[in-house]
N, C-alpha and C positions, 0 to 999 in steps of 0.2 A: 609356451607356458614356462615360467621360470620358477625353479625350486632351489632354495638354499637349505643346506643341511649343516647343522651345527654339531660337530663331533663325528669323528671317523672310526667309531667302534663298529662291531659287527652289525648292529642294527642300522646304523647310518649307511654303511657300505651296502647292505642288503637292499635298503630302500633306493639307494642310488642306482644300482643295477637295473631294478625293475622299472623305475621312472625313466631312466635314460633310454632303455630299450623301447619304451612307449613313445619316445620322441620329445620328452621334456628336456629343457635346458637346465641341467643339474650342476650346481656348484657345491662342493663339500669342503668344509673347513675343519682342520684338526690342529689343535695347539701343540701336540707332541710331534716328534720327528719320525713316528711310525704310525701306521694305520692298524686298527684292530683293538684299540682300547687296552683292556687288561690282558688281552692276548698279545703280550709284548715279548719280543725276542731279547734275550740277554746273551751276547756272544763275547766271552772274555777268556783269555789265556788258553785258547784251544777247546773251550767247553761251550756247548749250547744249552741254554735253559729256556723252557717255556714258562714265562711268569704265570700264565694261566690261559686257558684251563689245561690241566694235565690229563684229564679223562674226557674222552670224546664219545658221545652217544648220538644217535639219530643222524648218521652221516648223510642220509638222503636229503635232509634239510639244507645242508651246505651244497651238496651236489646240484640241487634244484636251482639255486641261485647261480652257480657257475654255468649250468646249462643255459639259463636265460642270458648270461653274458657271453655265450659262445665259447666257453672253455670247459666243455663237459668232460674232456679227457685230461684236464689239467692236474688233478690230484688223485692219488690212490689212498684208500683207507684200509689199514691192516687190522684185522680182528685179533684180539687177545682173548682166547677162550677161557683160560684160568687167569683171571685178570688182577685180583687183589689179595695179597697175603695179609690177613688180620692176625695179629700177634698179641697175646695177653700176658700180664705180668707173672702168671703162674706157669708160663712156658707153653701153654696150649696155642695151637695155630688153627686157623680155619680159612680156607681159600674160597673166595667168591668166584663163581664160574657160570657161564651160560650153558655148560654141559649138565643137563638135569641129572643124569645118572652119577656123575662125579660128585655133585652136591649131595645126592641122597646117600651115597657111600659114606661121605663124611658125617652126615647127620645120623646115620645108623649107629655110629660109634659115639657121637657127642650128644645127640638130642633125639631120643626116640619119639617124642611128641612131634618134633620138627620133621622127622623122617616120615611119620604117618600122615602129616598134614601138607607136605611140600607140594604135591600136585595141586591140591585145592588152593594153596597159597598163590602159586603161579597163575592160576586161572583168575583169582580175585584181583591181583595187581594188574593183570592184563585188562580186566574189565574196567578198573579205575582209569587206566590210561586211555582206553578207547572212548570212554565217556568224556574224559577231559578233552581229548582230541576233537570229538564231535561237537561239544558245546562251548568250549572255552578257548582252545589254542588258536583258532583261526578267525577270531572276531575282535573288532575294536570296540572300545567303550567310550562314548562321547558324553554321557550324562547318566543320571540316576535312572531315567526311564529305560535305559538299555538293560537294566537288571530285572525289569518287570516282565520280560518275555516269558510266556508260558513254557516254551521249550527249555529255556535256561533254568527256570525254577524246577522243572522236572529233572533235568540233568543234575542240578545242585543237590537235590534231595537224595540222589543215588550214589554220591561220591563220599559218603561218610564224613560230612563236614563237622559234626559235633564230637567225633571221637579223635583222640590224640594218636599220633603215629606209634608211640610206645605201647599204648593200650592195644592197638591193632596188631602189632607184631606179636604181642604176648598171647593173642588168640591162637597162634599157630606154632609158637616155639617156647621152650622152657629154659634153655641154656643161656645164662646171663651174657656170655661173650657173643653168642650169635645174635641175640637181641640188640646188644651194643653195636655190632657190625651193621645191622640193618638201620638202627636209629641214626647212624652217622649220615644217612641219606638226607636228613633234615639240614645238615650243614651245607649241602649243595645249593640250598636257597637261603643260607645264612641264618638258620632258625634253630629253635630248641625242640627236640623230639617229644618232650613231655607236655608240650602245649600246641605244637604245630598240628593242624588237621591231618587225619589219616589219608585224606585225598592225595597228599603228596607222596604216599607210599608207591604211587605210580612210577616214581623214579627208579624203584627197584625193578620194575618190569623192564625198563630200558637196559639195565645192566644184566639182569638174570635171564630174561627171555630173548632179548634182541642182541645184546652184546656190547662190549667196550672196544673202542678202536683207538689207533694213533695214526699219525701221518708221518711217513718216512721223511726225515729231514727236519722234523719238528712240527708240532701242531700249529705254530705260528704261520706255517705255509698257507693255512686256510685264509687268514686275513690278507696275506700278500696276494693270493690268487683272486680273492673277491675284489681287491682294489684294482687289479689288472682287468677284471671283468667289467667293472664300472667304467674304467677308462676306454675299454674297447667299444663300449656302447655309446661313448661320447661325453661322459661326465667329466667335469674338471675337478680334480682333487688337489687341494692345497694343504700341505703339512707344514708344521712350524708356523701356523697362522692362527692366532687367537681371536675369536669373536668377542668383541667388547660390549656390544649392545644389540638388542633387537628393536628395530624401529616400529612404532605403532601409530595408528590414526583411527580414532573411534574404536570400532570392534574388529579392526583388521591389523595384521602384522604386515608391514609394507617392505621390509628389507632388514639387512643386518649391516653392522659396522665391524670390519675386521682389519686390524693393523692400520686404522685411520682411514681406510677406504670404505665407501658405501656401495652395497650391492642390493639392487631392487629385487623383490621376489613376489610371486603370486601366492606361493605356499612356502612355509618354513617348517622344517622338522628339527626338533631338538633331540639329538641322540646323546644322552649323557644322563647322569643322575639329576633328575629334575629338581630334587629337593635342594640341591646346591646351585645348579645352573640357572634355573629360572630367577631366583633372587638376584643373581649377579648380572642378568641381562635385561630385566624388565623392572621398572620401579614398582614398589609395593602397592601404591595407590591405584595402579592401572590394572591390577589382577586380583580383585576381591575373591574370586573362586580359588585362587592359589596364593593366598596372602602368606606373609611370613609366619603369622600365627598358625595358620592351617598346616603349613609345611613342617613346622616344628612339632606338631602334634603326632607325626608319624614316628613309630618306634623303628630305629634303624636296625638293619641286619648286623651280624657280627663282622668284625674285621679280621685281620690276620697278622701274625708275626712270622716272617719268612726268612729262612737262611738258604742261600744258594751256595752249595759247597762242592767244589770240584776236587775230586780225590786223586791221589797219585797211584791208585791201584783200583782193582775191582774187589768188592766184598761178595763172596759167593752166597752168603746168607740173605743178601738183599734182593728183593724182587722189583719188577718195574713199578708196580703200585704196592706200597707196603705201609701198613698202619700199626703203630704200637699204641694200644689203648691204655687209658688211665684205669685205676682200680675202681673209681667211683665216677661214672659218667654224669649222673644226676648232680653230684656236687660240683663237677666241672661247669655245668651249665648254670647252676645257681651262682657261682662266682662271676661268670660272664654277665649275668643279669644284674648283679650288683655293681658292675663296672670294674671288676677286678680280674687280673690275669689268674688263670688256674694255677694252683701250687703244683699240681701234677697233671700236666696237659696230655691230651691225646695227640700223638705226633704222626703226621702223614709224611712219607718220603716218596717222591716221584723220581725214578731214575730211568729216564727214557733210553739211556745208552744200553740198558739191559736188552732192549729189543732192536736198537739201532746204534751199533757201535761207532758209526761215523760221527755221532754227535759229541764224542769225547775221546776219540783216539784210543780205544781199548782201556779207558778209565771210566769211573763212575761220575755222573753229573747229578748230584743229589739236590733236588728241590724239596726243602723241608718246610712244612707249614704246620703251625698250631693256631687254634682259634684264639682271637683276641677280642676284647670288648671294644665297642665303638668309642670314639673320642668324645670328650665333653664332660662326662661324669665319672670317668675312670681314674683309678689311681695310677700314678706314673710307674713305669717299670724301668729298672736298670737293664738296658738291652744286653750289655756284656754279661751281666750276671745271669739273665734269663737264658741267653744263648748257651752258656756253660751248663745250666741245669738241663736243658734239652739234650745236649751232647752226653751228659752223664747218664741220663735215663736210657739213651740209646746204647751206650756202652754196657750198662748193666744187663741189657736185653740181648747182648751178643752182637751188637752192631757198632763197632768201634770207629765210627766215622771221624771223630775228632783226632784220631791218631794219624790220619792220612790226608788232611786238608791241605791242598796246595793253592786253592783259590777260594775266596769267601766274600759274599756280599750279604748284608742284612737289610731287610726292608720291613718297616713297621707301619702301623696305622697312619702316622703323620705323613709319611711319604706317599702312601696310597691315596690319602685325601688330596695332597698337593699335585701329584702327578696325574691322577685320573679324574680329578674333580668329583671325588666320592664324598658324599655327605657324611661327616664325622668318621671318615675312613671306612665306612661300611662297604662290603663287597657287592651286595645285591640290592641296594636301595632299601625300601621298607621291608621289615622282617615279616614272617608269617606267624609270629607269636601271638597275635591277637586274631581271633577268628574272623572278625569283620574285615580287618586289614589284609588278611590272607587272600581274600577273594576280591575285595574292593580297593584295589590299588589306584593311584592317581590315573585319571582317564587318559586315553590316547589322543583325544582332541581337546584343546583348550575350551573352557566354557566362557572365557573372556574375549578370545580372538578366534573367529570361526575358521581361519585358514592357518592356524598354528597347531602343529601336531607333535606328539611325543612318542619315541620308541626307545627301547633299551630295557635294562633289568629293573628299573624303578617303576615301570608301568606294566600294563598287561602285555603278554600273559605271565611275565615274571622273570626271575633270574635263571642263569644257566645259558650257555652259549646257544643251543638250539632254540630256546625260547626267545632269546634276544634277536636272533636272525628272523624268527617268525614275526616278532613285533615290527621289524622293519618292513617285512613283506605285507603284513596286515595294513599298516599305515599307507604304504605306497598304493596298494590296491584300493583302499578307501578313497584316496585322492583321485586315482584313475577312474573311479566310478563317476566322477563329476565331469570328466573330460571326454569330449568327442574329438578323437584324433584321426585325421585323414592323411594319407601319404601324399 
């Protein structure tokens, strides 16, 4: 059985490992010169940057794929107990941690309501996660009938689908900064906490109950290891090879064309933002279920404005994960919704050299990210002016990064769209800002071609590295359910 995978992000690599291990003849094609999609390494001037993701949760998901590939001892994941410094404009700080007593000690001084409710809060976000894991995370969706499952309906009713994340967090906490810190979890799926369903508060469980991790040598080692695992199982991986067309006949996808060469396939998996990839590879008239009109109806997730700044020193006030919040988070998301860059953005700084000095030779490697609107309806921004605004905000907060920059690279939504094939520069495919869209993402199986599948952040179960890996696993297992393989 021949499988062609379009795109070598984490979802495609995950599917390649599982399918190749089962005996399938797998060919994976990636247009960039690295595997891992947005998990892209940037190594310049003696600095290493993980373009994304900087925060790793659910390490067992990655380890499971590596075990299948025969590389179970390939990677180590190091836990950061006190993992994220949240800093506010009034000088207050609040550190997120998987140490319950440490959290309660902070809450006792900052938020008495939060202190009293914290144990109940942890139980509730754990409940949300386990329900999601049971009913949503390990299944594929092939059509509307899949949503009519009685067990799925039961699970859906229990995960607070009609409540917003912000409203949910306010049940347990009163301090505006702490609520802001928790609302930021919505950005992990590129969405707005004031409309995103409270279901996704389960992300807090992953960080506060289970923990945040990093990989020594850079999180991009995950993608490199998964690529080796796929090759060890016999998959053929082609990088720097752009797929130009998916070939179809009647209701079947028959193969792909890449760099002018044709490759036949019994199954095709598209790992990429299907809102952008599908229109590029299949003519509109052949895919009525995913027509251009249908695809344009999806609200894209937010994009990002990124500065990678290598410093000539280390700043003691800076933490591995450090967030400087805006004064008005709701106003910030209102600006993004209108297509505008926030006048006062919340700024994330990831400095992995704080935990792994080998990544920057005793200097700081600052990955600075602010939320940006998706392309298309947004006002243009002067990148140089906006960069200076970010640096000024950081300096005023006691983080004078701009005074020590020896290497710098800026990446905006346009480059994200072009480099990663991201629809309108969005980081996570469709947003979760619409309740229906939050749960009913594009299906994992094409309704127009029975042997065409989709994995990655734009389909089920959603955005974020562990979810993307699971989507590849789910699709591979769905395909393998149709195959009788004998040694």
